[in-house]
Biopython code that builds the backbone (N, CA, C, O; Angstrom):
import numpy as np
from Bio.PDB.StructureBuilder import StructureBuilder

atoms = [
    (1, "MET", "N", (1.214, -1.565, -0.626)),
    (1, "MET", "CA", (-0.262, -0.094, -0.351)),
    (1, "MET", "C", (0.715, 1.443, 0.185)),
    (1, "MET", "O", (1.146, 1.617, 1.325)),
    (2, "ALA", "N", (0.821, 2.071, -0.580)),
    (2, "ALA", "CA", (1.581, 3.198, -0.851)),
    (2, "ALA", "C", (1.141, 4.133, 0.329)),
    (2, "ALA", "O", (0.066, 3.996, 0.913)),
    (3, "LYS", "N", (2.245, 5.278, 0.680)),
    (3, "LYS", "CA", (2.514, 5.858, 1.742)),
    (3, "LYS", "C", (1.344, 7.165, 1.774)),
    (3, "LYS", "O", (1.606, 8.137, 1.065)),
    (4, "LYS", "N", (0.328, 7.182, 2.422)),
    (4, "LYS", "CA", (0.140, 8.738, 2.662)),
    (4, "LYS", "C", (0.553, 9.957, 1.981)),
    (4, "LYS", "O", (1.775, 10.080, 2.067)),
    (5, "GLN", "N", (0.234, 10.504, 1.609)),
    (5, "GLN", "CA", (1.015, 11.918, 0.801)),
    (5, "GLN", "C", (0.407, 12.814, 1.568)),
    (5, "GLN", "O", (-0.797, 13.012, 1.732)),
    (6, "LYS", "N", (1.332, 13.338, 2.025)),
    (6, "LYS", "CA", (1.028, 14.850, 2.930)),
    (6, "LYS", "C", (1.131, 16.000, 2.451)),
    (6, "LYS", "O", (2.205, 16.452, 2.054)),
    (7, "PHE", "N", (-0.265, 16.801, 2.415)),
    (7, "PHE", "CA", (-0.770, 18.279, 1.626)),
    (7, "PHE", "C", (-0.335, 17.884, -0.085)),
    (7, "PHE", "O", (0.488, 18.500, -0.762)),
    (8, "PRO", "N", (-1.112, 16.743, -0.497)),
    (8, "PRO", "CA", (-1.743, 16.391, -2.183)),
    (8, "PRO", "C", (-2.147, 18.075, -2.301)),
    (8, "PRO", "O", (-1.239, 18.869, -2.546)),
    (9, "HIS", "N", (-3.050, 18.388, -2.180)),
    (9, "HIS", "CA", (-3.958, 20.045, -2.507)),
    (9, "HIS", "C", (-2.929, 21.007, -2.531)),
    (9, "HIS", "O", (-3.402, 22.136, -2.662)),
    (10, "LEU", "N", (-1.144, 20.978, -2.420)),
    (10, "LEU", "CA", (-0.622, 21.784, -1.888)),
    (10, "LEU", "C", (0.275, 22.785, -3.697)),
    (10, "LEU", "O", (-0.025, 23.948, -3.967)),
    (11, "LEU", "N", (0.871, 22.287, -4.220)),
    (11, "LEU", "CA", (0.501, 23.130, -5.850)),
    (11, "LEU", "C", (-0.494, 23.573, -6.292)),
    (11, "LEU", "O", (-1.511, 22.891, -6.428)),
    (12, "GLY", "N", (-0.386, 25.102, -6.683)),
    (12, "GLY", "CA", (-1.485, 25.972, -6.825)),
    (12, "GLY", "C", (-2.064, 26.606, -6.360)),
    (12, "GLY", "O", (-2.640, 27.620, -6.754)),
    (13, "SER", "N", (-2.007, 25.967, -5.117)),
    (13, "SER", "CA", (-2.860, 26.659, -3.537)),
    (13, "SER", "C", (-2.765, 27.979, -4.022)),
    (13, "SER", "O", (-1.920, 28.377, -4.825)),
    (14, "LYS", "N", (-3.884, 28.804, -3.375)),
    (14, "LYS", "CA", (-3.473, 30.428, -3.466)),
    (14, "LYS", "C", (-3.487, 30.014, -1.455)),
    (14, "LYS", "O", (-3.947, 29.228, -0.626)),
    (15, "TRP", "N", (-2.203, 31.794, -1.683)),
    (15, "TRP", "CA", (-2.406, 31.730, 0.492)),
    (15, "TRP", "C", (-2.895, 32.912, 0.886)),
    (15, "TRP", "O", (-3.917, 32.953, 0.201)),
    (16, "THR", "N", (-2.880, 34.123, 1.649)),
    (16, "THR", "CA", (-3.186, 34.931, 2.159)),
    (16, "THR", "C", (-2.123, 35.860, 3.095)),
    (16, "THR", "O", (-2.841, 36.542, 3.826)),
    (17, "ALA", "N", (-0.675, 36.164, 3.368)),
    (17, "ALA", "CA", (-0.598, 36.030, 4.207)),
    (17, "ALA", "C", (-1.218, 36.754, 5.283)),
    (17, "ALA", "O", (-2.428, 36.864, 5.088)),
    (18, "THR", "N", (-0.811, 37.301, 6.375)),
    (18, "THR", "CA", (-2.097, 38.324, 7.485)),
    (18, "THR", "C", (-1.231, 39.472, 7.510)),
    (18, "THR", "O", (-1.647, 40.500, 8.046)),
    (19, "GLN", "N", (0.313, 39.422, 6.827)),
    (19, "GLN", "CA", (1.379, 40.672, 7.667)),
    (19, "GLN", "C", (1.938, 40.245, 6.306)),
    (19, "GLN", "O", (2.207, 39.089, 5.979)),
    (20, "GLU", "N", (2.152, 41.995, 5.128)),
    (20, "GLU", "CA", (2.725, 41.880, 4.532)),
    (20, "GLU", "C", (4.054, 40.862, 4.947)),
    (20, "GLU", "O", (4.444, 40.503, 6.058)),
    (21, "THR", "N", (4.762, 40.445, 3.076)),
    (21, "THR", "CA", (5.640, 39.611, 3.262)),
    (21, "THR", "C", (6.650, 39.858, 1.932)),
    (21, "THR", "O", (6.464, 39.734, 0.722)),
    (22, "PHE", "N", (7.406, 40.126, 2.463)),
    (22, "PHE", "CA", (8.459, 41.103, 1.515)),
    (22, "PHE", "C", (7.478, 41.339, 0.173)),
    (22, "PHE", "O", (7.428, 41.034, -1.018)),
    (23, "GLY", "N", (6.548, 42.279, 1.437)),
    (23, "GLY", "CA", (6.381, 43.991, 0.392)),
    (23, "GLY", "C", (4.675, 43.394, 0.121)),
    (23, "GLY", "O", (3.749, 44.058, -0.346)),
    (24, "TRP", "N", (4.629, 41.739, 0.644)),
    (24, "TRP", "CA", (3.237, 41.701, -0.549)),
    (24, "TRP", "C", (2.590, 40.686, 0.708)),
    (24, "TRP", "O", (3.104, 40.380, 1.784)),
    (25, "ARG", "N", (0.695, 40.136, -0.121)),
    (25, "ARG", "CA", (0.457, 39.387, 1.021)),
    (25, "ARG", "C", (-0.459, 38.589, 0.280)),
    (25, "ARG", "O", (-1.236, 37.875, 0.913)),
    (26, "HIS", "N", (-0.495, 38.601, -1.241)),
    (26, "HIS", "CA", (-1.082, 37.365, -1.701)),
    (26, "HIS", "C", (-0.049, 36.249, -2.714)),
    (26, "HIS", "O", (0.621, 36.554, -3.701)),
    (27, "PHE", "N", (-0.202, 34.988, -2.107)),
    (27, "PHE", "CA", (1.136, 34.407, -2.588)),
    (27, "PHE", "C", (0.526, 32.887, -3.751)),
    (27, "PHE", "O", (-0.697, 32.840, -3.625)),
    (28, "VAL", "N", (0.869, 32.101, -4.441)),
    (28, "VAL", "CA", (0.871, 30.733, -4.937)),
    (28, "VAL", "C", (1.880, 30.016, -4.560)),
    (28, "VAL", "O", (3.063, 30.359, -4.565)),
    (29, "VAL", "N", (1.383, 28.908, -4.193)),
    (29, "VAL", "CA", (2.945, 27.248, -4.417)),
    (29, "VAL", "C", (2.464, 27.127, -5.863)),
    (29, "VAL", "O", (1.416, 27.015, -6.499)),
    (30, "VAL", "N", (3.935, 27.217, -6.066)),
    (30, "VAL", "CA", (4.657, 26.815, -7.320)),
    (30, "VAL", "C", (5.726, 25.652, -7.586)),
    (30, "VAL", "O", (6.058, 25.253, -8.703)),
    (31, "ASN", "N", (6.391, 24.993, -5.872)),
    (31, "ASN", "CA", (6.722, 24.004, -6.252)),
    (31, "ASN", "C", (6.795, 23.381, -4.361)),
    (31, "ASN", "O", (6.589, 24.118, -3.397)),
    (32, "ARG", "N", (7.037, 22.325, -4.304)),
    (32, "ARG", "CA", (6.943, 21.185, -3.269)),
    (32, "ARG", "C", (8.420, 20.662, -3.737)),
    (32, "ARG", "O", (9.190, 20.477, -4.679)),
    (33, "LYS", "N", (8.180, 20.561, -2.185)),
    (33, "LYS", "CA", (9.856, 19.874, -1.786)),
    (33, "LYS", "C", (9.989, 18.766, -0.606)),
    (33, "LYS", "O", (10.382, 19.037, 0.528)),
    (34, "ASN", "N", (9.717, 17.860, -0.917)),
    (34, "ASN", "CA", (9.924, 16.280, 0.816)),
    (34, "ASN", "C", (11.027, 15.996, 0.627)),
    (34, "ASN", "O", (11.627, 15.531, -0.342)),
    (35, "GLU", "N", (11.436, 16.437, 2.085)),
    (35, "GLU", "CA", (13.108, 15.998, 2.625)),
    (35, "GLU", "C", (12.445, 15.503, 3.868)),
    (35, "GLU", "O", (11.989, 16.192, 4.781)),
    (36, "GLY", "N", (12.470, 13.638, 3.718)),
    (36, "GLY", "CA", (12.060, 13.179, 4.762)),
    (36, "GLY", "C", (10.507, 13.266, 5.143)),
    (36, "GLY", "O", (9.583, 13.241, 4.331)),
    (37, "GLU", "N", (10.394, 13.376, 6.570)),
    (37, "GLU", "CA", (8.857, 13.911, 7.230)),
    (37, "GLU", "C", (8.703, 15.291, 6.683)),
    (37, "GLU", "O", (7.583, 15.396, 6.184)),
    (38, "LEU", "N", (9.211, 16.090, 6.613)),
    (38, "LEU", "CA", (9.137, 17.139, 6.545)),
    (38, "LEU", "C", (8.677, 17.709, 5.316)),
    (38, "LEU", "O", (9.552, 17.341, 4.532)),
    (39, "VAL", "N", (7.852, 18.377, 4.661)),
    (39, "VAL", "CA", (7.595, 19.097, 3.292)),
    (39, "VAL", "C", (7.720, 20.786, 3.028)),
    (39, "VAL", "O", (7.424, 21.435, 4.032)),
    (40, "PHE", "N", (8.092, 21.556, 1.893)),
    (40, "PHE", "CA", (8.773, 22.679, 1.479)),
    (40, "PHE", "C", (7.116, 22.778, 0.829)),
    (40, "PHE", "O", (6.364, 21.833, 0.590)),
    (41, "ALA", "N", (6.884, 24.106, 0.665)),
    (41, "ALA", "CA", (6.451, 24.541, -0.427)),
    (41, "ALA", "C", (7.232, 26.166, -0.908)),
    (41, "ALA", "O", (7.237, 27.233, -0.293)),
    (42, "GLU", "N", (7.669, 25.900, -1.867)),
    (42, "GLU", "CA", (7.939, 27.267, -2.666)),
    (42, "GLU", "C", (6.511, 27.763, -3.546)),
    (42, "GLU", "O", (5.668, 27.427, -4.378)),
    (43, "ILE", "N", (7.141, 29.174, -2.344)),
    (43, "ILE", "CA", (5.976, 30.281, -2.951)),
    (43, "ILE", "C", (6.173, 31.341, -3.801)),
    (43, "ILE", "O", (7.341, 31.612, -4.077)),
    (44, "LYS", "N", (5.178, 32.084, -4.340)),
    (44, "LYS", "CA", (6.009, 33.185, -5.025)),
    (44, "LYS", "C", (4.859, 34.086, -5.139)),
    (44, "LYS", "O", (3.771, 33.542, -5.328)),
    (45, "SER", "N", (4.901, 35.471, -5.053)),
    (45, "SER", "CA", (4.102, 36.285, -4.706)),
    (45, "SER", "C", (3.295, 37.190, -6.571)),
    (45, "SER", "O", (3.807, 37.704, -7.567)),
    (46, "ALA", "N", (1.496, 36.835, -5.973)),
    (46, "ALA", "CA", (0.947, 37.127, -6.999)),
    (46, "ALA", "C", (1.270, 38.247, -8.098)),
    (46, "ALA", "O", (0.869, 38.294, -9.261)),
    (47, "CYS", "N", (2.037, 39.067, -7.464)),
    (47, "CYS", "CA", (1.912, 40.296, -8.234)),
    (47, "CYS", "C", (3.184, 40.421, -8.078)),
    (47, "CYS", "O", (3.159, 41.377, -7.303)),
    (48, "ASP", "N", (4.348, 40.176, -8.227)),
    (48, "ASP", "CA", (5.906, 40.057, -8.027)),
    (48, "ASP", "C", (6.593, 38.374, -8.487)),
    (48, "ASP", "O", (6.913, 37.423, -7.774)),
    (49, "GLU", "N", (6.621, 38.544, -9.798)),
    (49, "GLU", "CA", (7.279, 37.317, -9.804)),
    (49, "GLU", "C", (8.880, 36.903, -9.497)),
    (49, "GLU", "O", (9.488, 35.832, -9.501)),
    (50, "SER", "N", (9.201, 38.111, -9.263)),
    (50, "SER", "CA", (10.622, 37.798, -8.121)),
    (50, "SER", "C", (10.881, 37.973, -6.850)),
    (50, "SER", "O", (11.913, 38.181, -6.213)),
    (51, "VAL", "N", (9.597, 37.835, -6.545)),
    (51, "VAL", "CA", (9.361, 37.378, -4.525)),
    (51, "VAL", "C", (9.357, 35.525, -4.726)),
    (51, "VAL", "O", (8.451, 34.977, -5.355)),
    (52, "ARG", "N", (9.849, 35.187, -4.453)),
    (52, "ARG", "CA", (9.966, 33.280, -4.582)),
    (52, "ARG", "C", (10.703, 33.187, -2.873)),
    (52, "ARG", "O", (11.522, 34.008, -2.461)),
    (53, "PHE", "N", (10.347, 32.375, -2.320)),
    (53, "PHE", "CA", (10.859, 31.895, -1.561)),
    (53, "PHE", "C", (10.193, 30.458, -1.087)),
    (53, "PHE", "O", (9.189, 30.048, -1.672)),
    (54, "TRP", "N", (10.904, 29.564, 0.202)),
    (54, "TRP", "CA", (10.549, 28.326, 0.694)),
    (54, "TRP", "C", (10.034, 28.794, 1.940)),
    (54, "TRP", "O", (10.442, 29.718, 2.644)),
    (55, "LEU", "N", (8.565, 27.601, 2.188)),
    (55, "LEU", "CA", (8.588, 27.538, 3.573)),
    (55, "LEU", "C", (8.480, 26.564, 3.994)),
    (55, "LEU", "O", (8.381, 25.779, 3.052)),
    (56, "ASN", "N", (8.409, 25.842, 5.305)),
    (56, "ASN", "CA", (7.585, 24.883, 5.677)),
    (56, "ASN", "C", (6.045, 25.048, 5.785)),
    (56, "ASN", "O", (5.422, 25.945, 6.355)),
    (57, "ALA", "N", (5.451, 23.680, 4.918)),
    (57, "ALA", "CA", (4.339, 24.070, 4.855)),
    (57, "ALA", "C", (3.278, 23.684, 5.609)),
    (57, "ALA", "O", (2.084, 23.872, 5.379)),
    (58, "LYS", "N", (3.995, 22.912, 6.888)),
    (58, "LYS", "CA", (2.792, 23.120, 8.457)),
    (58, "LYS", "C", (2.698, 24.405, 8.388)),
    (58, "LYS", "O", (1.563, 24.868, 8.285)),
    (59, "ALA", "N", (3.796, 25.280, 8.423)),
    (59, "ALA", "CA", (3.527, 26.860, 8.641)),
    (59, "ALA", "C", (2.308, 27.175, 7.685)),
    (59, "ALA", "O", (1.240, 27.586, 8.140)),
    (60, "LEU", "N", (2.459, 27.025, 6.737)),
    (60, "LEU", "CA", (0.868, 27.566, 6.089)),
    (60, "LEU", "C", (-0.691, 27.145, 6.574)),
    (60, "LEU", "O", (-1.752, 27.637, 6.189)),
    (61, "LYS", "N", (-0.502, 26.240, 7.394)),
    (61, "LYS", "CA", (-1.357, 25.746, 8.845)),
    (61, "LYS", "C", (-1.186, 26.603, 9.628)),
    (61, "LYS", "O", (-1.071, 25.947, 10.663)),
    (62, "ARG", "N", (-1.043, 28.015, 10.005)),
    (62, "ARG", "CA", (-0.792, 28.686, 11.486)),
    (62, "ARG", "C", (-1.903, 29.502, 10.641)),
    (62, "ARG", "O", (-1.699, 29.752, 9.453)),
    (63, "ARG", "N", (-2.952, 29.861, 11.223)),
    (63, "ARG", "CA", (-4.037, 31.070, 10.989)),
    (63, "ARG", "C", (-3.545, 32.359, 11.344)),
    (63, "ARG", "O", (-4.207, 33.260, 10.830)),
    (64, "SER", "N", (-2.530, 32.764, 12.109)),
    (64, "SER", "CA", (-1.772, 33.811, 12.821)),
    (64, "SER", "C", (-0.813, 34.018, 11.669)),
    (64, "SER", "O", (-0.167, 35.060, 11.552)),
    (65, "LEU", "N", (-0.744, 33.150, 10.939)),
    (65, "LEU", "CA", (0.702, 34.189, 9.917)),
    (65, "LEU", "C", (-0.303, 34.344, 8.021)),
    (65, "LEU", "O", (-0.400, 35.309, 7.262)),
    (66, "TRP", "N", (-0.940, 32.669, 7.894)),
    (66, "TRP", "CA", (-1.832, 32.354, 6.474)),
    (66, "TRP", "C", (-3.311, 32.144, 6.303)),
    (66, "TRP", "O", (-4.011, 31.381, 6.968)),
    (67, "SER", "N", (-3.578, 32.702, 5.602)),
    (67, "SER", "CA", (-5.351, 32.219, 5.269)),
    (67, "SER", "C", (-5.295, 31.533, 4.008)),
    (67, "SER", "O", (-4.426, 31.719, 3.156)),
    (68, "PRO", "N", (-6.309, 30.688, 3.919)),
    (68, "PRO", "CA", (-6.021, 29.798, 2.594)),
    (68, "PRO", "C", (-7.004, 30.980, 1.748)),
    (68, "PRO", "O", (-7.920, 31.716, 2.113)),
    (69, "GLY", "N", (-6.381, 30.773, 0.573)),
    (69, "GLY", "CA", (-7.083, 31.766, -0.786)),
    (69, "GLY", "C", (-7.114, 33.398, -0.811)),
    (69, "GLY", "O", (-7.586, 34.087, 0.093)),
    (70, "TRP", "N", (-6.786, 33.670, -1.478)),
    (70, "TRP", "CA", (-6.990, 35.715, -1.639)),
    (70, "TRP", "C", (-7.568, 35.512, -0.572)),
    (70, "TRP", "O", (-8.025, 34.488, -0.063)),
    (71, "GLN", "N", (-7.507, 36.949, -0.135)),
    (71, "GLN", "CA", (-8.904, 37.587, 1.003)),
    (71, "GLN", "C", (-8.455, 39.869, 0.784)),
    (71, "GLN", "O", (-7.526, 40.509, 0.292)),
    (72, "THR", "N", (-9.002, 40.019, 1.078)),
    (72, "THR", "CA", (-9.185, 41.538, 0.728)),
    (72, "THR", "C", (-8.501, 41.447, 2.697)),
    (72, "THR", "O", (-8.154, 40.615, 3.535)),
    (73, "LEU", "N", (-8.645, 42.740, 2.544)),
    (73, "LEU", "CA", (-7.608, 43.110, 4.250)),
    (73, "LEU", "C", (-8.866, 42.670, 5.071)),
    (73, "LEU", "O", (-8.930, 41.968, 6.080)),
    (74, "ASN", "N", (-10.334, 43.591, 3.987)),
    (74, "ASN", "CA", (-11.420, 43.482, 5.227)),
    (74, "ASN", "C", (-11.969, 41.898, 5.792)),
    (74, "ASN", "O", (-12.319, 41.543, 6.917)),
    (75, "GLU", "N", (-11.874, 41.122, 4.462)),
    (75, "GLU", "CA", (-11.828, 40.133, 4.982)),
    (75, "GLU", "C", (-10.870, 39.515, 6.687)),
    (75, "GLU", "O", (-11.279, 38.818, 7.616)),
    (76, "GLN", "N", (-9.549, 40.168, 6.441)),
    (76, "GLN", "CA", (-8.825, 39.640, 7.536)),
    (76, "GLN", "C", (-9.647, 39.676, 9.033)),
    (76, "GLN", "O", (-9.679, 38.953, 10.028)),
    (77, "ILE", "N", (-10.303, 40.968, 8.589)),
    (77, "ILE", "CA", (-10.091, 41.597, 10.124)),
    (77, "ILE", "C", (-11.159, 40.578, 11.181)),
    (77, "ILE", "O", (-11.222, 40.798, 12.390)),
]
sb = StructureBuilder()
sb.init_structure("model")
sb.init_model(0)
sb.init_chain("A")
sb.init_seg("    ")
for serial, (resi, resn, name, xyz) in enumerate(atoms, 1):
    if name == "N":
        sb.init_residue(resn, " ", resi, " ")
    sb.init_atom(name, np.array(xyz, "f"), 0.0, 1.0, " ", f" {name:<3s}", serial, name[0])
structure = sb.get_structure()
């Protein structure tokens, strides 16, 4: 039996940072990397292709840092 993949819908998912991150709030997951038990996501700004960084995919579950989908500032309050 195949091992269950962590974060199966990660690629292409959209996220809103609760605080500006590198000057932006809206991001898309463009790549994923499995390193042992950890899963990392490469995300890029939806507005600036040059803003890309890797983070532990578990961080995306922290609602104090990230919200799923793209949200306006009013929706975040």
